[in-house]
C-alpha positions in Angstrom: 0.0 0.0 0.0 1.4 3.4 -1.0 1.7 6.0 1.7 -0.3 9.2 1.2 1.5 11.9 -0.9 2.1 15.0 1.1 3.9 17.9 -0.7 6.3 19.8 1.7 4.1 19.1 4.8 4.8 21.6 7.6 4.2 19.2 10.5 3.1 15.7 11.2 0.0 14.8 13.3 1.0 13.0 16.5 0.1 9.5 15.1 1.7 10.0 11.7 5.4 9.1 11.4 6.0 9.7 7.7 6.1 12.4 5.1 6.4 12.2 1.3 7.7 14.6 -1.3 7.3 14.5 -5.0 10.2 15.7 -7.1 10.3 16.4 -10.8 13.1 16.5 -13.3 13.8 16.0 -17.0 15.6 12.6 -16.9 14.3 9.2 -17.7 14.0 6.6 -14.9 17.4 4.9 -15.4 19.4 8.2 -15.5 17.5 9.6 -12.5 18.2 6.4 -10.6 22.0 6.9 -11.2 21.8 10.5 -10.1 19.9 9.7 -6.9 22.1 6.8 -6.1 25.2 9.1 -6.6 23.6 11.9 -4.5 23.1 9.4 -1.6 26.6 8.1 -1.9 28.1 11.6 -1.7 25.8 13.0 1.0 25.6 10.3 3.6 28.6 9.6 5.8 28.8 5.8 5.3 26.8 5.0 2.1 27.6 1.3 2.2 25.9 1.1 5.6 22.8 3.2 4.8 21.9 1.6 1.5 19.4 -1.2 2.2 18.1 -1.7 -1.3 19.1 -0.5 -4.8 17.0 -2.0 -7.6 17.4 -0.1 -10.9 14.8 -2.3 -12.6 12.0 -1.3 -10.2 13.4 2.1 -9.6 13.6 1.6 -5.9 16.2 2.8 -3.4 15.9 2.3 0.3 18.2 4.0 2.8 18.2 3.6 6.6 19.9 6.5 8.5 19.6 8.8 11.5 19.4 12.5 12.0 20.2 14.3 15.2 18.1 16.9 16.9 18.7 19.0 20.0 16.9 18.5 23.3 17.9 20.4 26.5 21.5 19.4 27.4 22.1 16.9 24.6 21.4 15.7 21.1 18.9 12.9 20.4 18.9 10.4 17.6 15.9 10.2 15.1 16.2 7.0 13.0 14.5 7.1 9.7 14.0 5.2 6.4 14.1 7.0 3.1 12.2 5.1 0.4 12.7 6.5 -3.1 10.4 5.3 -5.9 11.8 6.5 -9.2 9.9 6.9 -12.5 10.5 8.9 -15.7 10.6 12.6 -14.9 9.4 12.3 -11.2 10.1 10.4 -8.0 8.4 10.1 -4.6 10.7 10.3 -1.6 9.0 9.0 1.6 10.7 9.5 5.0 9.5 7.1 7.7 10.4 7.9 11.3 11.4 5.1 13.6 11.6 5.0 17.4 14.9 5.8 19.0 16.0 2.4 20.3 17.8 3.9 23.3 14.8 5.9 24.5 12.1 5.0 26.9 8.9 4.0 24.9 7.0 7.0 26.2 9.4 9.4 24.3 10.9 7.2 21.6 9.8 9.6 18.9 10.8 13.2 18.6 8.6 15.6 20.5 6.2 17.7 18.5 8.4 20.7 19.1 11.3 19.0 17.3 9.4 17.7 14.3 9.4 21.0 12.3 13.2 20.9 12.3 13.4 17.3 11.3 10.8 17.8 8.5 12.7 20.8 7.3 15.8 18.6 7.0 13.8 16.0 5.0 12.4 18.8 2.7 16.0 20.0 2.1 17.1 16.5 1.2 14.2 16.3 -1.3 14.9 19.8 -2.8 18.6 19.1 -3.0 18.1 15.9 -4.9 15.6 17.6 -7.2 17.9 20.5 -7.9 20.8 18.2 -8.6 18.7 16.3 -11.2 17.5 19.6 -12.8 21.1 20.8 -13.0 22.3 17.4 -14.4 25.0 17.1 -11.8 25.5 16.2 -8.1 27.2 18.8 -6.0 28.9 17.2 -3.0 29.6 20.3 -1.0 
């Protein structure tokens, strides 16, 4: 079942732990796949660990990673999965939040106050991938 498409959503309802972004570009599926794969390889610290699936035939890339966000006195981990479904001229990027395995179950997910920053980071990832595809190159800095 496909997740609902949400274009640049500002915040997540408390029971929703995912957000999707549609990006558009001029490339066909195969070329877009290569660009997105390269973008991930150059923008994640350890690409061999984050890549969970790369299937060019189906146009699917799955990445498991974490982002950090501040809480008073320290940083917290927010694990997520990025699912990229690639087609000719457009892709859907779905970010799925996971509970922090080191946190108590009552606060395993980021607090509502932290979600706008995390969602902004996800939006930036989607926009950067889209801009790279439109420019026809991946900027790694």
